[in-house]
VOPAGU-2260 file (C-alpha; in pm, 1 decimal, decimal comma):
REM VOPAGU-2260
SITE   aa  ch    i         X         Y         Z
SITE  UNK   A    0   -1525,2   -1207,8   -1611,7
SITE  UNK   A    1   -1853,7   -1263,3   -1426,2
SITE  UNK   A    2   -1846,5   -1635,0   -1508,4
SITE  UNK   A    3   -1492,7   -1651,7   -1363,2
SITE  UNK   A    4   -1627,9   -1515,3   -1026,5
SITE  UNK   A    5   -1906,5   -1771,1   -1038,1
SITE  UNK   A    6   -1660,8   -2052,1   -1111,4
SITE  UNK   A    7   -1448,3   -1936,5    -812,9
SITE  UNK   A    8   -1725,2   -2051,6    -579,6
SITE  UNK   A    9   -1746,7   -2389,5    -747,4
SITE  UNK   A   10   -1394,7   -2497,8    -647,8
SITE  UNK   A   11   -1405,7   -2608,3    -275,2
SITE  UNK   A   12   -1047,8   -2504,9    -191,1
SITE  UNK   A   13   -1081,8   -2169,3    -364,3
SITE  UNK   A   14   -1417,7   -2099,5    -208,4
SITE  UNK   A   15   -1273,6   -2181,7     138,4
SITE  UNK   A   16    -980,7   -1945,1      79,0
SITE  UNK   A   17   -1206,6   -1657,0     -43,3
SITE  UNK   A   18   -1447,9   -1684,0     252,5
SITE  UNK   A   19   -1161,7   -1717,7     497,6
SITE  UNK   A   20    -993,8   -1404,3     352,2
SITE  UNK   A   21   -1313,6   -1202,7     373,5
SITE  UNK   A   22   -1375,6   -1307,7     729,4
SITE  UNK   A   23   -1024,1   -1208,5     847,5
SITE  UNK   A   24   -1050,3    -880,8     663,3
SITE  UNK   A   25   -1374,9    -817,1     842,2
SITE  UNK   A   26   -1203,5    -869,9    1172,7
SITE  UNK   A   27    -936,3    -614,6    1074,5
SITE  UNK   A   28   -1203,4    -356,3     991,4
SITE  UNK   A   29   -1374,3    -419,8    1326,5
SITE  UNK   A   30   -1051,1    -346,0    1500,1
SITE  UNK   A   31   -1032,4      -9,8    1315,1
SITE  UNK   A   32   -1363,0     101,9    1482,2
SITE  UNK   A   33   -1297,9       4,1    1845,6
SITE  UNK   A   34   -1179,5     319,3    2028,0
SITE  UNK   A   35    -912,0     309,0    2298,8
SITE  UNK   A   36   -1048,8     330,7    2649,9
SITE  UNK   A   37   -1026,3     698,8    2768,2
SITE  UNK   A   38   -1035,3     863,7    2420,1
SITE  UNK   A   39   -1314,5    1071,0    2277,7
SITE  UNK   A   40   -1273,1    1025,9    1902,2
SITE  UNK   A   41   -1519,2    1300,2    1797,1
SITE  UNK   A   42   -1279,1    1596,8    1826,5
SITE  UNK   A   43   -1014,6    1409,7    1621,3
SITE  UNK   A   44   -1268,0    1315,8    1353,9
SITE  UNK   A   45   -1394,4    1676,6    1336,9
SITE  UNK   A   46   -1034,4    1801,5    1301,4
SITE  UNK   A   47    -946,0    1557,6    1023,8
SITE  UNK   A   48   -1272,1    1632,9     843,4
SITE  UNK   A   49   -1185,8    2007,0     845,2
SITE  UNK   A   50    -829,9    1937,3     730,0
SITE  UNK   A   51    -953,4    1713,0     449,1
SITE  UNK   A   52   -1207,4    1970,3     331,7
SITE  UNK   A   53    -931,6    2232,0     308,2
SITE  UNK   A   54    -703,5    1993,8     106,6
SITE  UNK   A   55    -454,5    1964,2     390,0
SITE  UNK   A   56    -373,1    1664,3     601,3
SITE  UNK   A   57       1,8    1623,3     568,7
SITE  UNK   A   58     179,9    1322,6     697,7
SITE  UNK   A   59    -105,1    1232,6     941,4
SITE  UNK   A   60    -344,9    1227,3     649,9
SITE  UNK   A   61    -123,1     985,9     453,6
SITE  UNK   A   62     -79,6     764,5     762,7
SITE  UNK   A   63    -456,8     775,2     835,6
SITE  UNK   A   64    -517,2     647,1     480,7
SITE  UNK   A   65    -293,1     352,7     539,3
SITE  UNK   A   66    -467,5     266,8     867,2
SITE  UNK   A   67    -808,0     272,2     705,5
SITE  UNK   A   68    -930,9     561,6     918,8
SITE  UNK   A   69    -837,5     392,2    1246,5
SITE  UNK   A   70    -614,3     692,4    1343,8
SITE  UNK   A   71    -895,3     938,4    1333,2
SITE  UNK   A   72   -1111,7     708,1    1546,9
SITE  UNK   A   73    -840,7     657,3    1810,8
SITE  UNK   A   74    -887,5     280,6    1766,0
SITE  UNK   A   75    -689,4      -1,8    1905,6
SITE  UNK   A   76    -548,8     -58,0    1552,3
SITE  UNK   A   77    -455,2     308,8    1516,5
SITE  UNK   A   78     -95,5     223,1    1431,4
SITE  UNK   A   79    -224,6      -5,1    1154,3
SITE  UNK   A   80       1,4    -246,8     976,7
SITE  UNK   A   81     262,7      15,9     891,8
SITE  UNK   A   82     507,4     -69,0    1177,2
SITE  UNK   A   83     531,6    -422,3    1036,1
SITE  UNK   A   84     580,7    -282,1     682,3
SITE  UNK   A   85     852,3     -43,4     810,6
SITE  UNK   A   86    1029,9    -330,1     981,9
SITE  UNK   A   87    1010,1    -544,9     669,1
SITE  UNK   A   88    1152,2    -262,4     453,7
SITE  UNK   A   89    1432,5    -201,3     701,6
SITE  UNK   A   90    1534,7    -565,0     697,1
SITE  UNK   A   91    1491,0    -587,7     323,6
SITE  UNK   A   92    1733,3    -303,5     281,1
SITE  UNK   A   93    1966,5    -439,4     544,4
SITE  UNK   A   94    1972,8    -773,9     373,6
SITE  UNK   A   95    2128,7    -606,4      72,1
SITE  UNK   A   96    2412,5    -443,5     270,4
SITE  UNK   A   97    2466,5    -665,7     575,9
SITE  UNK   A   98    2654,3    -991,4     489,9
SITE  UNK   A   99    2505,1   -1184,2     789,2
SITE  UNK   A  100    2145,1   -1113,7     691,9
SITE  UNK   A  101    2231,4   -1179,7     333,2
SITE  UNK   A  102    2368,5   -1532,1     426,4
SITE  UNK   A  103    2045,2   -1589,3     626,1
SITE  UNK   A  104    1831,5   -1514,6     325,0
SITE  UNK   A  105    2025,2   -1764,4     111,3
SITE  UNK   A  106    1989,9   -2047,0     365,5
SITE  UNK   A  107    1641,2   -2135,9     250,7
SITE  UNK   A  108    1337,7   -2174,6     475,3
SITE  UNK   A  109    1542,6   -2181,6     800,9
SITE  UNK   A  110    1712,4   -1851,7     716,2
SITE  UNK   A  111    1392,5   -1688,2     606,0
SITE  UNK   A  112    1217,3   -1793,2     927,9
SITE  UNK   A  113    1492,3   -1630,5    1133,9
SITE  UNK   A  114    1452,5   -1307,1     927,2
SITE  UNK   A  115    1075,8   -1319,0     982,9
SITE  UNK   A  116    1130,2   -1354,5    1352,8
SITE  UNK   A  117    1368,0   -1062,8    1366,5
SITE  UNK   A  118    1114,8    -857,9    1164,4
SITE  UNK   A  119     850,0    -936,8    1427,0
SITE  UNK   A  120    1075,1    -829,1    1707,8
SITE  UNK   A  121    1150,6    -503,8    1525,6
SITE  UNK   A  122     777,7    -453,8    1472,6
SITE  UNK   A  123     715,8    -476,5    1847,0
SITE  UNK   A  124     989,6    -222,2    1914,5
SITE  UNK   A  125     855,9      19,7    1648,0
SITE  UNK   A  126     501,7     -19,5    1784,9
SITE  UNK   A  127     614,3      69,4    2138,3
SITE  UNK   A  128     804,0     378,5    2015,1
SITE  UNK   A  129     526,0     499,8    1782,3
SITE  UNK   A  130     256,6     416,1    2042,3
SITE  UNK   A  131     417,8     631,8    2313,2
SITE  UNK   A  132     473,2     922,3    2073,1
SITE  UNK   A  133     112,9     905,1    1941,0
SITE  UNK   A  134     -37,9     885,0    2287,8
SITE  UNK   A  135     169,8    1183,2    2405,3
SITE  UNK   A  136      62,3    1372,0    2092,6
SITE  UNK   A  137    -304,3    1295,3    2162,8
SITE  UNK   A  138    -267,2    1432,5    2511,7
SITE  UNK   A  139    -136,1    1763,8    2362,4
SITE  UNK   A  140    -283,5    1751,3    2002,7
SITE  UNK   A  141    -134,0    2085,8    1890,6
SITE  UNK   A  142     218,5    1928,8    1899,0
SITE  UNK   A  143     132,1    1676,5    1630,1
SITE  UNK   A  144    -162,5    1825,5    1444,8
SITE  UNK   A  145     -85,7    2179,3    1322,7
SITE  UNK   A  146    -384,6    2400,7    1365,7
SITE  UNK   A  147    -552,8    2186,8    1630,5
SITE  UNK   A  148    -728,2    2412,7    1888,6
SITE  UNK   A  149    -851,8    2242,4    2204,2
SITE  UNK   A  150   -1109,3    2520,7    2254,8
SITE  UNK   A  151   -1251,5    2465,5    1915,7
SITE  UNK   A  152   -1249,5    2084,8    1877,9
SITE  UNK   A  153   -1225,1    1967,9    2242,7
SITE  UNK   A  154    -999,5    1749,0    2447,7
SITE  UNK   A  155    -915,9    1401,3    2300,7
SITE  UNK   A  156    -786,3    1224,8    2613,1
SITE  UNK   A  157   -1043,0    1230,5    2895,4
SITE  UNK   A  158    -871,2    1014,1    3167,1
SITE  UNK   A  159    -552,9    1011,9    3375,4
SITE  UNK   A  160    -238,3    1044,1    3156,8
SITE  UNK   A  161       8,0     793,4    3312,6
SITE  UNK   A  162    -208,8     481,7    3324,4
SITE  UNK   A  163    -365,8     582,8    2983,7
SITE  UNK   A  164     -21,0     596,1    2829,4
SITE  UNK   A  165      67,4     248,1    2954,5
SITE  UNK   A  166    -251,7      67,4    2861,9
SITE  UNK   A  167    -302,9     247,3    2529,9
SITE  UNK   A  168      50,4     163,8    2416,8
SITE  UNK   A  169      -5,7    -196,3    2504,2
SITE  UNK   A  170    -343,9    -206,1    2327,7
SITE  UNK   A  171    -211,3     -45,3    2007,0
SITE  UNK   A  172      92,8    -278,5    2004,6
SITE  UNK   A  173    -147,0    -574,6    2036,8
SITE  UNK   A  174    -365,1    -430,4    1763,6
SITE  UNK   A  175     -70,9    -413,4    1517,5
SITE  UNK   A  176      48,1    -763,4    1604,0
SITE  UNK   A  177    -308,8    -892,4    1549,8
SITE  UNK   A  178    -313,5    -730,6    1201,4
SITE  UNK   A  179      26,1    -880,0    1136,2
SITE  UNK   A  180    -104,2   -1224,3    1230,4
SITE  UNK   A  181    -419,1   -1174,2    1021,7
SITE  UNK   A  182    -199,7   -1074,5     719,9
SITE  UNK   A  183      17,1   -1385,6     759,0
SITE  UNK   A  184    -287,4   -1616,7     792,4
SITE  UNK   A  185    -441,9   -1462,2     473,2
SITE  UNK   A  186    -120,3   -1517,0     282,8
SITE  UNK   A  187     -90,6   -1881,9     397,2
SITE  UNK   A  188    -455,4   -1996,3     403,8
SITE  UNK   A  189    -640,1   -1733,5     216,7
SITE  UNK   A  190    -595,3   -1569,6    -125,7
SITE  UNK   A  191    -373,0   -1287,2    -213,3
SITE  UNK   A  192     -96,5   -1106,0      -9,2
SITE  UNK   A  193    -244,2   -1053,4     335,5
SITE  UNK   A  194     -57,5    -739,4     433,6
SITE  UNK   A  195    -124,7    -566,8     105,1
SITE  UNK   A  196    -490,4    -661,6     129,4
SITE  UNK   A  197    -520,0    -509,9     471,3
SITE  UNK   A  198    -389,4    -179,1     340,5
SITE  UNK   A  199    -611,8    -197,5      30,3
SITE  UNK   A  200    -930,2    -263,4     226,5
SITE  UNK   A  201    -844,8      27,2     449,2
SITE  UNK   A  202    -805,8     254,1     142,6
SITE  UNK   A  203   -1128,9     118,2     -18,6
SITE  UNK   A  204   -1319,9     173,9     303,9
SITE  UNK   A  205   -1358,8     537,8     204,6
SITE  UNK   A  206   -1549,1     450,5    -113,5
SITE  UNK   A  207   -1894,0     528,0      37,6
SITE  UNK   A  208   -1783,6     872,9     152,6
SITE  UNK   A  209   -1621,7     934,7    -184,0
SITE  UNK   A  210   -1944,7     824,7    -366,5
SITE  UNK   A  211   -2150,1    1073,4    -153,7
SITE  UNK   A  212   -1898,8    1353,3    -226,4
SITE  UNK   A  213   -1914,2    1273,6    -596,7
SITE  UNK   A  214   -2295,6    1288,1    -590,6
SITE  UNK   A  215   -2285,6    1620,7    -419,5
SITE  UNK   A  216   -2044,6    1756,1    -691,5
SITE  UNK   A  217   -2303,2    1712,9    -955,6
SITE  UNK   A  218   -2629,5    1745,2    -764,4
SITE  UNK   A  219   -2558,8    2031,7    -524,1
SITE  UNK   A  220   -2834,5    2249,4    -387,2
SITE  UNK   A  221   -2946,8    2558,9    -581,2
SITE  UNK   A  222   -2704,7    2842,2    -539,5
SITE  UNK   A  223   -2403,7    2609,7    -475,7
SITE  UNK   A  224   -2137,6    2567,9    -749,3
SITE  UNK   A  225   -2155,6    2225,9    -912,0
SITE  UNK   A  226   -1993,6    2034,8   -1197,5
SITE  UNK   A  227   -2172,6    1966,6   -1523,0
SITE  UNK   A  228   -2188,1    1678,8   -1773,1
SITE  UNK   A  229   -1860,5    1775,5   -1954,9
SITE  UNK   A  230   -1664,3    1761,9   -1631,2
SITE  UNK   A  231   -1825,1    1434,5   -1538,8
SITE  UNK   A  232   -1735,7    1273,2   -1871,4
SITE  UNK   A  233   -1379,8    1403,3   -1835,6
SITE  UNK   A  234   -1349,2    1261,8   -1480,6
SITE  UNK   A  235   -1479,9     929,0   -1595,0
SITE  UNK   A  236   -1244,4     915,1   -1890,3
SITE  UNK   A  237    -948,3    1023,9   -1670,0
SITE  UNK   A  238   -1030,2     747,3   -1421,1
SITE  UNK   A  239   -1034,8     482,4   -1694,6
SITE  UNK   A  240    -717,7     612,4   -1854,0
SITE  UNK   A  241    -528,4     628,9   -1516,6
SITE  UNK   A  242    -642,8     277,1   -1422,3
SITE  UNK   A  243    -534,1     139,2   -1757,7
SITE  UNK   A  244    -203,7     314,9   -1738,3
SITE  UNK   A  245    -133,7     181,0   -1387,3
SITE  UNK   A  246    -219,8    -170,2   -1503,1
SITE  UNK   A  247      -0,6    -148,7   -1808,9
SITE  UNK   A  248     303,5      -6,3   -1631,5
SITE  UNK   A  249     258,0    -237,6   -1324,9
SITE  UNK   A  250     271,8    -547,7   -1550,9
SITE  UNK   A  251     505,6    -390,1   -1813,1
SITE  UNK   A  252     832,9    -585,0   -1867,2
SITE  UNK   A  253    1141,4    -558,9   -2080,9
SITE  UNK   A  254    1215,5    -916,2   -2190,3
SITE  UNK   A  255    1587,7    -981,2   -2227,9
SITE  UNK   A  256    1646,7   -1293,5   -2437,6
SITE  UNK   A  257    1867,5   -1552,5   -2282,0
SITE  UNK   A  258    2021,9   -1847,4   -2461,0
SITE  UNK   A  259    2157,2   -2152,6   -2276,2
SITE  UNK   A  260    2450,5   -2340,0   -2427,5
SITE  UNK   A  261    2422,7   -2715,0   -2505,9
SITE  UNK   A  262    2607,5   -2948,9   -2273,1
SITE  UNK   A  263    2675,3   -3321,9   -2352,7
SITE  UNK   A  264    2674,5   -3540,2   -2042,2
SITE  UNK   A  265    2724,2   -3908,6   -2146,2
SITE  UNK   A  266    2467,1   -3972,8   -2413,1
SITE  UNK   A  267    2234,8   -3687,6   -2310,7
SITE  UNK   A  268    2225,3   -3332,4   -2433,1
SITE  UNK   A  269    2128,7   -3058,4   -2181,4
SITE  UNK   A  270    2054,9   -2697,0   -2247,1
SITE  UNK   A  271    2019,5   -2536,9   -2586,8
SITE  UNK   A  272    1697,3   -2369,4   -2483,9
SITE  UNK   A  273    1588,2   -2007,8   -2521,0
SITE  UNK   A  274    1439,6   -1806,1   -2245,2
SITE  UNK   A  275    1410,0   -1446,0   -2131,2
SITE  UNK   A  276    1499,1   -1236,6   -1831,0
SITE  UNK   A  277    1206,4   -1006,2   -1731,7
SITE  UNK   A  278    1289,2    -659,5   -1615,1
SITE  UNK   A  279     993,5    -465,2   -1473,1
SITE  UNK   A  280     938,5    -114,3   -1594,5
SITE  UNK   A  281     827,7      -2,7   -1248,0
SITE  UNK   A  282    1074,6    -210,9   -1051,1
SITE  UNK   A  283    1043,7      -3,9    -728,4
SITE  UNK   A  284     664,0     -16,7    -715,7
SITE  UNK   A  285     500,7     247,2    -496,3
SITE  UNK   A  286     787,1     290,5    -249,6
SITE  UNK   A  287     941,9     609,0    -412,5
SITE  UNK   A  288     607,2     791,0    -381,5
SITE  UNK   A  289     565,1     693,8     -16,7
SITE  UNK   A  290     920,8     789,2      75,5
SITE  UNK   A  291     902,4    1117,4    -125,3
SITE  UNK   A  292     565,6    1224,1      31,1
SITE  UNK   A  293     676,2    1145,2     379,9
SITE  UNK   A  294    1022,1    1303,2     361,8
SITE  UNK   A  295     892,3    1615,2     190,0
SITE  UNK   A  296     656,9    1690,0     473,9
SITE  UNK   A  297     915,9    1686,2     753,0
SITE  UNK   A  298    1120,6    1998,8     644,2
SITE  UNK   A  299     792,7    2179,3     572,1
SITE  UNK   A  300     666,2    2121,4     926,9
SITE  UNK   A  301    1004,3    2197,7    1087,3
SITE  UNK   A  302    1058,3    2526,7     891,4
SITE  UNK   A  303     698,8    2629,7     948,2
SITE  UNK   A  304     718,6    2585,6    1325,3
SITE  UNK   A  305    1065,1    2734,1    1349,4
SITE  UNK   A  306     974,7    3037,0    1137,1
SITE  UNK   A  307     661,0    3101,8    1349,7
SITE  UNK   A  308     847,9    3053,1    1678,9
SITE  UNK   A  309    1147,8    3284,4    1583,9
SITE  UNK   A  310     941,3    3516,1    1356,4
SITE  UNK   A  311    1162,6    3438,2    1051,8
SITE  UNK   A  312     960,0    3541,0     752,3
SITE  UNK   A  313    1177,7    3364,8     494,6
SITE  UNK   A  314    1132,3    3021,7     658,8
SITE  UNK   A  315     754,8    3067,8     675,8
SITE  UNK   A  316     738,0    3163,7     309,8
SITE  UNK   A  317     960,8    2871,6     197,0
SITE  UNK   A  318     756,1    2640,3     410,7
SITE  UNK   A  319     438,3    2758,8     237,9
SITE  UNK   A  320     600,6    2692,3     -94,3
SITE  UNK   A  321     649,0    2324,0       2,6
SITE  UNK   A  322     276,0    2281,3      37,9
SITE  UNK   A  323      71,3    2105,7    -225,3
SITE  UNK   A  324     -38,8    2339,4    -503,1
SITE  UNK   A  325     288,0    2531,1    -530,6
SITE  UNK   A  326     553,5    2473,5    -809,3
SITE  UNK   A  327     838,0    2418,9    -555,2
SITE  UNK   A  328     647,7    2125,5    -405,3
SITE  UNK   A  329     603,0    1946,6    -739,0
SITE  UNK   A  330     966,0    2010,8    -845,8
SITE  UNK   A  331    1093,5    1867,9    -514,5
SITE  UNK   A  332     843,7    1579,4    -541,3
SITE  UNK   A  333     968,7    1490,2    -885,5
SITE  UNK   A  334    1336,3    1502,0    -781,2
SITE  UNK   A  335    1268,0    1286,5    -473,8
SITE  UNK   A  336    1073,3    1028,0    -666,8
SITE  UNK   A  337    1352,7    1009,8    -921,5
SITE  UNK   A  338    1615,1     973,6    -648,7
SITE  UNK   A  339    1433,3     703,2    -453,6
SITE  UNK   A  340    1352,6     510,9    -773,8
SITE  UNK   A  341    1716,7     482,2    -853,0
SITE  UNK   A  342    1807,7     424,1    -492,4
SITE  UNK   A  343    1564,1     132,2    -460,3
SITE  UNK   A  344    1683,3     -18,7    -781,0
SITE  UNK   A  345    2053,8      25,3    -685,2
SITE  UNK   A  346    1987,9    -161,1    -351,6
SITE  UNK   A  347    1755,6    -435,6    -472,2
SITE  UNK   A  348    1869,3    -506,1    -831,2
SITE  UNK   A  349    2202,6    -687,8    -851,3
SITE  UNK   A  350    2318,9    -703,3   -1218,0
SITE  UNK   A  351    2660,2    -857,1   -1120,9
SITE  UNK   A  352    2487,5   -1142,9    -935,1
SITE  UNK   A  353    2248,6   -1199,9   -1220,2
SITE  UNK   A  354    2538,5   -1211,7   -1470,6
SITE  UNK   A  355    2730,4   -1459,0   -1248,4
SITE  UNK   A  356    2424,2   -1686,4   -1219,8
SITE  UNK   A  357    2370,4   -1686,1   -1593,8
SITE  UNK   A  358    2734,7   -1768,0   -1644,2
SITE  UNK   A  359    2722,8   -2044,6   -1383,1
SITE  UNK   A  360    2428,0   -2219,1   -1553,3
SITE  UNK   A  361    2565,4   -2175,3   -1910,4
SITE  UNK   A  362    2329,4   -1890,4   -2010,2
SITE  UNK   A  363    2420,5   -1577,4   -2205,5
SITE  UNK   A  364    2246,9   -1289,6   -2365,4
SITE  UNK   A  365    2287,0   -1304,9   -2750,8
SITE  UNK   A  366    2535,2   -1040,2   -2869,4
SITE  UNK   A  367    2669,5    -970,3   -2518,4
SITE  UNK   A  368    2972,1   -1142,3   -2372,9
SITE  UNK   A  369    2918,4   -1320,2   -2036,4
SITE  UNK   A  370    3046,5   -1176,3   -1707,2
SITE  UNK   A  371    3107,2    -808,8   -1661,5
SITE  UNK   A  372    2975,6    -700,1   -2005,9
SITE  UNK   A  373    2645,3    -867,6   -1924,2
SITE  UNK   A  374    2622,7    -692,1   -1584,8
SITE  UNK   A  375    2695,9    -353,3   -1766,4
SITE  UNK   A  376    2431,3    -429,0   -2028,6
SITE  UNK   A  377    2168,3    -512,6   -1762,4
SITE  UNK   A  378    2259,5    -205,1   -1557,9
SITE  UNK   A  379    2219,1      17,6   -1872,6
SITE  UNK   A  380    1873,6    -135,5   -1957,0
SITE  UNK   A  381    1756,2     -99,8   -1593,3
SITE  UNK   A  382    1865,5     260,9   -1581,1
SITE  UNK   A  383    1651,9     357,6   -1876,6
SITE  UNK   A  384    1354,4     150,5   -1745,9
SITE  UNK   A  385    1387,4     321,1   -1404,3
SITE  UNK   A  386    1370,7     664,8   -1565,7
SITE  UNK   A  387    1047,6     573,2   -1743,4
SITE  UNK   A  388     902,9     427,2   -1428,6
SITE  UNK   A  389     995,5     740,3   -1223,0
SITE  UNK   A  390     824,2     965,6   -1479,2
SITE  UNK   A  391     510,8     752,5   -1463,7
SITE  UNK   A  392     507,2     758,3   -1083,2
SITE  UNK   A  393     543,8    1134,0   -1085,6
SITE  UNK   A  394     246,7    1182,1   -1317,4
SITE  UNK   A  395      31,9     943,7   -1118,2
SITE  UNK   A  396     126,2    1126,2    -796,2
SITE  UNK   A  397      32,8    1470,4    -934,2
SITE  UNK   A  398    -295,5    1379,9   -1094,9
SITE  UNK   A  399    -501,2    1404,7    -766,8
SITE  UNK   A  400    -360,6    1753,6    -706,4
SITE  UNK   A  401    -469,6    1867,2   -1050,8
SITE  UNK   A  402    -830,8    1758,5    -975,9
SITE  UNK   A  403    -806,1    1905,8    -625,3
SITE  UNK   A  404    -682,0    2253,7    -713,8
SITE  UNK   A  405    -802,7    2295,6   -1076,4
SITE  UNK   A  406   -1147,5    2144,3   -1065,6
SITE  UNK   A  407   -1208,7    2179,7    -688,7
SITE  UNK   A  408   -1283,6    1809,5    -653,6
SITE  UNK   A  409   -1300,3    1695,2    -290,0
SITE  UNK   A  410    -981,9    1524,9    -162,6
SITE  UNK   A  411   -1150,4    1198,3     -85,5
SITE  UNK   A  412   -1270,4    1178,6    -445,3
SITE  UNK   A  413    -944,1    1301,4    -606,6
SITE  UNK   A  414    -738,4    1037,5    -420,3
SITE  UNK   A  415    -913,8     765,9    -629,4
SITE  UNK   A  416    -773,0     920,7    -951,5
SITE  UNK   A  417    -412,6     848,9    -869,1
SITE  UNK   A  418    -158,3     879,3    -598,3
SITE  UNK   A  419     -21,1     623,0    -353,8
SITE  UNK   A  420    -361,4     473,5    -273,8
SITE  UNK   A  421    -452,3     408,2    -641,8
SITE  UNK   A  422    -109,8     246,6    -710,0
SITE  UNK   A  423    -142,2      13,2    -408,3
SITE  UNK   A  424    -504,3     -76,1    -486,6
SITE  UNK   A  425    -458,3    -165,7    -852,1
SITE  UNK   A  426    -135,0    -363,1    -782,8
SITE  UNK   A  427    -291,3    -565,9    -499,5
SITE  UNK   A  428    -612,2    -634,4    -699,5
SITE  UNK   A  429    -406,8    -757,2    -994,4
SITE  UNK   A  430    -202,4    -985,8    -770,4
SITE  UNK   A  431    -510,3   -1132,5    -608,6
SITE  UNK   A  432    -681,3   -1189,6    -941,2
SITE  UNK   A  433    -363,2   -1355,3   -1066,0
SITE  UNK   A  434    -379,9   -1615,8    -779,2
SITE  UNK   A  435    -752,7   -1673,1    -835,8
SITE  UNK   A  436    -688,7   -1725,8   -1205,6
SITE  UNK   A  437    -414,7   -1976,1   -1130,4
SITE  UNK   A  438    -675,6   -2189,2    -937,7
SITE  UNK   A  439    -928,2   -2156,8   -1217,5
SITE  UNK   A  440    -684,8   -2257,6   -1493,3
SITE  UNK   A  441    -557,3   -2559,0   -1287,7
SITE  UNK   A  442    -913,5   -2683,8   -1264,4
SITE  UNK   A  443    -971,2   -2624,9   -1637,7
SITE  UNK   A  444   -1191,2   -2321,5   -1597,8
SITE  UNK   A  445   -1159,3   -2000,5   -1794,4
SITE  UNK   A  446    -973,1   -1716,5   -1628,7
SITE  UNK   A  447   -1071,4   -1348,8   -1610,7
SITE  UNK   A  448    -950,6   -1281,3   -1956,3
SITE  UNK   A  449    -988,2   -1517,3   -2253,4
SITE  UNK   A  450    -773,0   -1305,9   -2482,4
SITE  UNK   A  451    -487,0   -1061,1   -2459,2
SITE  UNK   A  452    -133,2   -1059,0   -2325,5
SITE  UNK   A  453    -215,1   -1003,1   -1964,0
SITE  UNK   A  454    -369,3   -1346,4   -1925,9
SITE  UNK   A  455     -46,0   -1507,0   -2050,3
SITE  UNK   A  456     147,5   -1331,2   -1783,4
SITE  UNK   A  457     -83,2   -1421,0   -1497,5
SITE  UNK   A  458     -97,6   -1798,0   -1509,1
SITE  UNK   A  459     137,0   -1847,1   -1213,8
SITE  UNK   A  460     114,5   -1730,7    -860,0
SITE  UNK   A  461     406,9   -1557,5    -702,1
SITE  UNK   A  462     313,7   -1654,1    -346,0
SITE  UNK   A  463     363,8   -1997,6    -209,8
SITE  UNK   A  464      21,8   -2086,0     -52,2
SITE  UNK   A  465     -17,1   -2309,7     251,6
SITE  UNK   A  466    -296,9   -2559,5     318,1
SITE  UNK   A  467    -642,6   -2407,0     311,7
SITE  UNK   A  468    -862,1   -2409,7     623,3
SITE  UNK   A  469   -1131,2   -2679,7     649,4
SITE  UNK   A  470   -1477,9   -2596,3     516,2
SITE  UNK   A  471   -1636,8   -2645,7     864,5
SITE  UNK   A  472   -1399,6   -2400,2    1034,6
SITE  UNK   A  473   -1445,7   -2142,1     753,6
SITE  UNK   A  474   -1819,3   -2166,5     771,6
SITE  UNK   A  475   -1816,6   -2125,8    1151,7
SITE  UNK   A  476   -1588,1   -1818,4    1122,1
SITE  UNK   A  477   -1806,6   -1670,9     850,2
SITE  UNK   A  478   -2127,5   -1721,6    1054,0
SITE  UNK   A  479   -1969,1   -1540,6    1353,6
SITE  UNK   A  480   -1865,2   -1250,0    1130,5
SITE  UNK   A  481   -2216,7   -1224,4     984,7
SITE  UNK   A  482   -2361,6   -1210,9    1334,9
SITE  UNK   A  483   -2121,2    -941,6    1436,6
SITE  UNK   A  484   -2214,1    -745,8    1126,0
SITE  UNK   A  485   -2582,6    -772,8    1189,4
SITE  UNK   A  486   -2533,1    -661,6    1549,7
SITE  UNK   A  487   -2326,9    -361,9    1432,0
SITE  UNK   A  488   -2588,5    -264,1    1177,8
SITE  UNK   A  489   -2864,9    -292,1    1439,5
SITE  UNK   A  490   -2666,7     -71,9    1687,5
SITE  UNK   A  491   -2599,9     185,4    1414,7
SITE  UNK   A  492   -2973,0     198,6    1325,0
SITE  UNK   A  493   -3071,4     238,1    1691,8
SITE  UNK   A  494   -2827,5     523,5    1734,9
SITE  UNK   A  495   -2944,1     696,2    1415,2
SITE  UNK   A  496   -3304,1     663,4    1518,7
SITE  UNK   A  497   -3229,0     796,6    1874,4
SITE  UNK   A  498   -3056,7    1102,9    1725,8
């Protein structure tokens, strides 16, 4: 594996793509640390730190993870890349149900370019709406952040409200559009899926803090409860098992054999080949966990506020049961993950269309008649695979809570043992390594794995890459990023020394 990383820098085009990707990711991280004019980020950081320490955080904690901590800093990229992802998901679902959008998708590059343009317009609209709501919430934090006390933490907005609302909405919209452009540039001229890499880097940005928290777990001061060697071995083993499980299920496939009939055209014989139709075990990816986590928090917040406002004890108790750590929460979480797994498959997986395409090109599944029987067979297989994938997603989503409430592991450490962040991180890293391995194999270098079945599945890239940037422009961009990094480190040292 280490020789594969060394060989990656020997290929000029691959080296250019890797440096270009790292430089643009650095720009995205800089945008997550530039606060909006008129915001004091310290009260917000203190509040989120207190919420994280108590194991709470809710929807804002989940959103803050996707923004890479930009929300807690009140940064220009506080909205993150999530508005663009939301717009993409909306149009992806609409494409399956709206005939006009479905025809655009089937028109090739021209149709896909129109869909991309519509997605960008929708992103701007979502940014404007979310930006206004977020700024209004920052002006009165108790509306959005339950438990926020201005007298305890302080005022977040320190300037006039009207002009601050206008300029901050524009800045945050521009920040999201910048992240969207960076993601597209990484996908075309870099390596990996740009948007997914932006989310992954934001999640991995908390690794230093998680490492410090882990150290404090085992080397706490005298008189403070700490974990011992057995717990450490168990946590390490659990981390390895969870990572291996995510990799196995993410790449797991059910291969349906497909046989193509022979056709005689003139003196040539076409077809007669055997192939397979890959059906993924976890077809819906991480989307059911995201949807279930977000939707489950809304009724909890509404019932909690309504019960407190009207003094309804039943609503308050039921809202408390929907918090993490209670059986009702995990039962509801399991049912929602199961529902959204089947919902996503029902929308995105089209067995009738697949059966028609097989019939059109002379393919058939051995032992199954073409046409409707083939569609029913594929639907039956996908139903069982979806159940297995939903059970796997439920287990991965619950593992961090087991560590959090049973072993008293800090939340920022527990999140790296499962959950949404771990699923996204492992999936994106696998996809990026798959593209790098494709470049290595094309240049007759060894990939990351010399043996095993995973290497055989990762010899082709799923993303059509554009032309790489020139070496001169990449080196200039890298030099500028290094200078900015050095200036930032110097400023941090000066501030620490002054304090």
